[in-house]
C-alpha positions, -999 to 999 in steps of 0.1 A, spaced: 0 0 0 10 36 -6 13 60 24 -22 74 16 -38 40 12 -23 30 46 -37 62 62 -72 55 48 -71 19 60 -60 30 95 -88 56 96 -114 30 88 -100 5 112 -102 32 138 -139 39 130 -147 2 132 -131 -1 166 -147 30 181 -178 25 202 -183 62 202 -186 63 164 -209 33 164 -231 51 189 -231 83 168 -243 65 137 -267 40 155 -298 33 134 -318 34 167 -313 72 166 -343 89 149 -322 116 134 -298 91 118 -327 71 104 -342 103 89 -309 112 73 -308 78 55 -345 79 46 -342 114 31 -311 104 10 -326 71 -2 -358 88 -12 -339 115 -31 -317 88 -47 -348 69 -58 -362 100 -74 -330 107 -92 -327 72 -106 -363 71 -117 -363 105 -134 -328 107 -148 -312 73 -145 -314 39 -162 -348 28 -175 -346 -6 -159 -326 -7 -127 -332 -45 -124 -311 -50 -155 -285 -24 -147 -249 -34 -138 -237 -12 -109 -203 -8 -93 -198 9 -59 -163 22 -53 -155 22 -16 -183 -1 -8 -173 -8 28 -195 -36 41 -220 -34 13 -249 -16 29 -254 10 2 -254 -16 -25 -279 -37 -6 -303 -7 -4 -304 -7 -42 -321 -40 -41 -350 -23 -23 -354 -1 -54 -355 -31 -77 -318 -38 -85 -308 -74 -91 -281 -85 -66 -264 -104 -94 -256 -71 -111 -242 -54 -81 -204 -52 -76 -186 -35 -48 -149 -28 -43 -131 -16 -12 -94 -11 -1 -99 -25 34 -101 -63 34 -118 -66 68 -147 -45 56 -151 -66 25 -151 -98 45 -177 -85 68 -198 -74 38 -196 -109 22 -209 -124 54 -238 -99 57 -247 -98 20 -237 -131 4 -256 -123 -28 -234 -93 -36 -201 -95 -54 -177 -77 -30 -140 -75 -38 -108 -61 -23 -94 -37 -48 -75 -5 -52 -98 20 -69 -67 37 -85 -65 6 -107 -100 -9 -112 -97 -43 -127 -127 -39 -150 -131 -32 -187 -138 2 -202 -175 10 -200 -184 -21 -180 -209 -5 -157 -240 16 -164 -239 32 -129 -209 37 -106 -216 48 -70 -192 70 -50 -207 74 -15 -185 94 9 -154 82 -9 -135 113 -20 -138 131 13 -117 103 27 -89 108 1 -66 136 12 -41 132 -15 -51 151 -46 -31 129 -71 -48 98 -57 -82 114 -60 -76 123 -96 -65 87 -104 -96 72 -87 -118 97 -106 -102 88 -139 -107 51 -133 -144 57 -123 -149 77 -155 -132 50 -176 -154 21 -163 -187 40 -168 -205 30 -200 -210 59 -225 -243 73 -215 -240 59 -180 -240 76 -147 -220 84 -115 -242 84 -84 -224 109 -60 -230 116 -23 -203 132 -2 -195 160 23 -194 195 10 -181 208 44 -150 200 63 -154 183 96 -130 201 120 -131 172 145 -120 146 120 -86 152 103 -91 121 81 -118 137 59 -121 169 39 -147 189 21 -155 181 -15 -173 211 -30 -192 212 -62 -162 229 -79 -141 199 -67 -165 174 -82 -165 193 -115 -127 193 -116 -125 156 -108 -151 146 -134 -149 173 -161 -166 152 -188 -197 143 -167 -228 165 -166 -256 167 -142 -270 186 -112 -257 184 -76 -281 192 -48 -273 200 -12 -289 175 12 -286 161 48 -292 181 79 -259 186 99 -257 151 114 -248 161 150 -278 184 150 -301 157 134 -291 132 161 -302 156 189 -338 161 176 -352 130 194 -390 127 194 -392 160 175 -374 146 145 -405 143 122 -414 179 129 -381 197 131 -359 178 105 -377 192 74 -378 227 89 -341 228 97 -330 210 66 -348 237 45 -320 261 55 -293 256 28 -263 263 50 -274 234 73 -272 208 45 -238 192 48 -236 169 17 -240 170 -21 -261 144 -39 -262 140 -77 -265 118 -107 -238 128 -133 -240 114 -168 -211 104 -191 -216 115 -227 -229 88 -250 
């Protein structure tokens, strides 16, 4: 591994071993659940209105798949598990994912050198991937590989932080300008989404009432979501 790859692996091993982090992102927290529900509803709308006509028949790759949870959520939208492939740098995460989701094709792989043919996938997912890459050259290589394996006319499904987290030195902000620089040939709209997670987690029983009100304030939305298309 390169120095940057080792840093990324250490960071994710640290997250996995942190009970505090596990508690912060617990699905038992109403705010956390609302964050996921909002994003998945928005993702469904994007795919249905601007994405492939038949998700069930669509071959999808997730770069930085972790334990496979994001890919598994696509099956709830009609995707066929046989068409879903995930790659991740950290072997432990992939092994956990294989045990949790045996129907998914999860592989240990460096995204700087994706072992797939040009244009092999109609959709590639990058969910909170690039905010974890602090090395600009590595980010450009991963972006180039993602662009290469997207089929002409296919899509990049993007979701990542647009703000820096001052309490986490292992992540950085990825602004809309950054996304456009990384993927200059892709076209599409990016929308701000997701209420500031520490705030969302504190809403408790008032989550149904307060989450939509607070998330209507643009500056309180911490992520960008979009479906960017590769020219046919």
